[in-house]
Each structure stands twice: as C-alpha cells, then as structure tokens.
TORFIZA-653972 format. One line per 8 residues: number of its first residue (from 1); their letters; for each residue x, y, z of C-alpha. Coordinates in pm, 1 decimal, always signed. Each point is the difference from the previous one (the first is absolute). Layout:
REM TORFIZA-653972
NUM> A> X:Y:Z | ...
//
This chain:
REM TORFIZA-653972
1> MSDVAAAA> +9350.5:+8431.3:+9469.9 | +290.5:-240.4:+18.7 | +132.0:-93.1:+339.6 | +329.9:+179.9:-52.0 | +56.9:+71.6:+367.8 | -13.5:-368.9:+87.5 | +296.5:-51.1:-231.0 | +184.0:+305.5:+132.6
9> PADEQETI> +325.2:-58.4:+186.6 | -30.8:-36.8:+375.1 | +198.4:+319.5:+62.8 | -245.6:+195.7:-217.0 | -290.4:-144.0:+197.1 | +175.5:+96.0:+323.0 | +44.0:+356.9:-127.0 | -369.5:+17.4:-91.7
17> RRVLEGTE> -93.9:-130.1:+346.3 | +234.7:+244.4:+174.7 | -135.8:+297.8:-195.1 | -364.1:-94.2:+49.6 | +29.7:-89.0:+368.6 | +258.1:+253.6:+114.1 | -129.1:+324.8:-147.2 | -283.3:+240.5:+66.8
25> TWAVVGLS> +20.6:+309.9:-221.2 | -20.6:-50.4:-376.8 | +48.9:+288.2:-242.7 | -194.6:-100.4:-311.0 | +159.6:+180.3:-293.9 | -251.8:+54.2:-278.5 | -306.1:-18.1:+227.0 | -286.7:+228.4:-95.6
33> NNTSRAAY> -377.7:-4.8:+34.6 | -34.8:-180.2:-333.1 | -193.2:-305.1:+118.4 | +75.7:-191.6:-320.6 | +375.5:-0.6:+68.5 | +161.6:-292.5:+179.4 | +167.3:+230.0:+253.5 | -339.7:+105.7:+135.7
41> GVARVLQQ> -109.5:-355.1:+81.0 | +339.9:-111.8:+128.2 | +17.5:+298.3:+235.6 | -340.0:-98.6:+140.1 | +123.0:-357.8:+57.2 | +308.6:+133.1:+177.5 | -225.1:+203.7:+228.7 | -218.0:-303.5:+67.0
49> HGKRIVPV> +316.2:-178.9:+116.3 | +85.0:+276.8:+245.6 | +245.3:+196.8:-211.3 | +2.3:+378.2:-10.1 | +2.3:+109.9:-362.8 | +148.8:+325.1:-123.3 | -113.6:+108.2:-348.0 | +287.3:+138.7:-208.2
57> HPSAETVH> -111.5:+154.6:-327.3 | +70.7:+333.0:-172.3 | -360.5:+106.6:+73.2 | +51.7:-68.2:+375.4 | -359.4:-118.0:+37.7 | -145.8:-132.0:+323.6 | -77.7:-367.3:-68.0 | -170.3:-247.7:+234.6
65> EEQGYATL> -12.7:+284.2:+254.8 | +380.1:+35.6:+1.4 | +173.2:+326.5:-90.7 | +188.4:-18.3:-329.1 | +341.7:+144.1:-80.8 | +142.6:+103.1:-335.6 | +336.2:-173.0:+55.1 | +161.6:-240.3:+245.0
73> ADVPFPVD> +219.6:+285.5:+121.9 | -315.8:+191.0:+100.9 | -113.6:-271.3:+243.7 | +73.2:+151.8:+346.2 | +33.0:-327.4:+192.5 | +190.1:-327.1:-40.3 | -114.4:-246.6:-265.1 | +69.0:-371.8:+36.8
81> VVDVFVRS> -79.9:-117.7:-354.2 | -18.7:+179.2:-332.1 | -253.3:-187.9:-214.3 | +62.0:+90.5:-364.5 | -288.7:+23.5:-247.7 | +181.2:+166.6:-290.5 | +132.0:-131.3:-330.7 | +324.9:-193.8:+18.0
89> ELAGDVAD> +195.7:+276.9:-173.8 | -95.6:+240.5:+283.0 | +42.1:-245.2:+286.9 | +375.6:+43.7:+40.2 | -36.6:+367.8:+85.7 | -266.9:-82.8:+258.7 | +223.9:-270.7:+147.6 | +284.3:+249.9:+33.3
97> QAVAIGAK> -237.3:+243.8:+172.9 | -104.8:-278.2:+239.4 | +363.3:-53.8:+95.6 | +45.1:+375.8:+42.4 | -291.6:+32.7:+246.1 | +121.7:-293.5:+209.5 | -273.8:-251.4:-78.3 | +52.3:-356.1:+122.9
105> AVWFQLDV> -126.7:-167.3:-317.4 | -103.5:+54.9:-360.1 | -279.8:-201.5:-159.2 | -36.6:+0.3:-380.7 | -349.7:-105.0:-102.4 | -84.9:-268.7:-254.2 | +170.4:+66.8:-335.0 | +218.0:+274.8:+148.9
113> IDEDAAQR> +349.6:-130.0:-65.9 | +334.3:+178.0:+19.3 | +283.2:-233.2:+99.1 | +256.1:+282.0:+27.0 | -222.4:+198.9:+234.7 | -71.7:-311.0:+205.5 | +372.0:-58.8:+42.4 | +56.7:+363.3:+104.4
121> VRDAGLDM> -272.8:-38.3:+262.7 | +154.3:-321.8:+134.2 | +348.6:+153.8:-6.4 | -136.1:+284.7:+214.9 | -111.6:-257.7:+258.5 | -374.8:+10.3:-64.9 | -229.7:-293.6:-63.0 | -112.7:-22.9:-361.7
129> VMDRCPAI> -303.0:-179.6:-143.4 | -57.2:+12.4:-374.5 | -282.8:-106.5:-231.3 | -230.7:-92.3:+287.3 | -321.2:+137.7:+148.5 | -57.0:+30.0:+375.6 | -374.3:-51.6:-54.4 | +87.7:-348.7:-127.9
137> ELPRLAAT> +283.5:-69.0:+243.6 | -183.5:+103.9:+319.6 | -271.5:-270.4:-26.1 | +263.0:-254.0:-107.6 | +209.3:+87.6:+305.0 | -304.5:-31.0:+226.2 | -78.4:-341.7:-144.7 | +360.1:-113.7:+49.2
145> TTKEA> +3.5:+130.2:+357.0 | -326.8:-182.3:+73.1 | +142.8:-327.3:-133.9 | +311.9:+40.3:+215.5 | -199.3:+65.8:+318.8
//
C-alpha cells in the first residue's frame, strides 16, 4: 500500500480526524455476514475502536451482534457516519440518502469514488471522506496522536 494519506492535504487529514474522533454510530452500507468481504472486517475494527456499527444491506442481517436494516431510511435512530461499501456507480445514491437522514459524515471506502456525490455531500454541510478506509486510518490516527503527546 502506498502512503497516500501522508501526502493528502492537511484539510483532508483534519476531516478524517474529525470524523474518526467525533462520531460514534456508523451505518455500514453493504455489510453482511459474508466474512470474505472487506465490510465485515472493517466493521469489526470499527467496533474494536468503540464505534457502534449498524449493518445496512437489503437482507437486513444481524452482523457482529448488531441488528441490520434494509435501507438507511429504516434505521430508527440517528447515524453519525454512513460508511459506503458499494460500487462507485451506486455510491452517489447512498450519499444522497445519507444527507436525507441527517448523517454528519459520509465515508466512501477504498476505490469508491464519485466526485459529484462528494461535492453534494459537502454542499449539504456534511464531512466527506473518499477513497479511504477507517481500518487503515484509525491506527494511523492513534500513532499520530501518540507522537503528539
């Protein structure tokens, strides 16, 4: 893996820090009980870092002991971050749904890229992280915080 984040603009790093440190409830769109999918492992890492995960998948499966929901609109409580594990061509619709439910941030996973959707999210006043993985960024943030202490 290249060290892309190290070369990322400071404002992007600040957004990543703000989203990781200032949020608790993460709706993971595309999360199922398929242990071979990246979403499964990333959701576990989020839990290990104290985040509440909310599986969002058409099958509405319970994953990592958390009740699943078929859509973001079905989630009956506030969501801080919508973590998007769908193909780029589907991500824009999910981003628009995140805005509609009042999320604070949208996180597009590695290789999920939709610049127009990202701009709509920012224009709506939400934080937006694109083409990154919280399972990579959380340990990096911890290491940075340790160095600063």
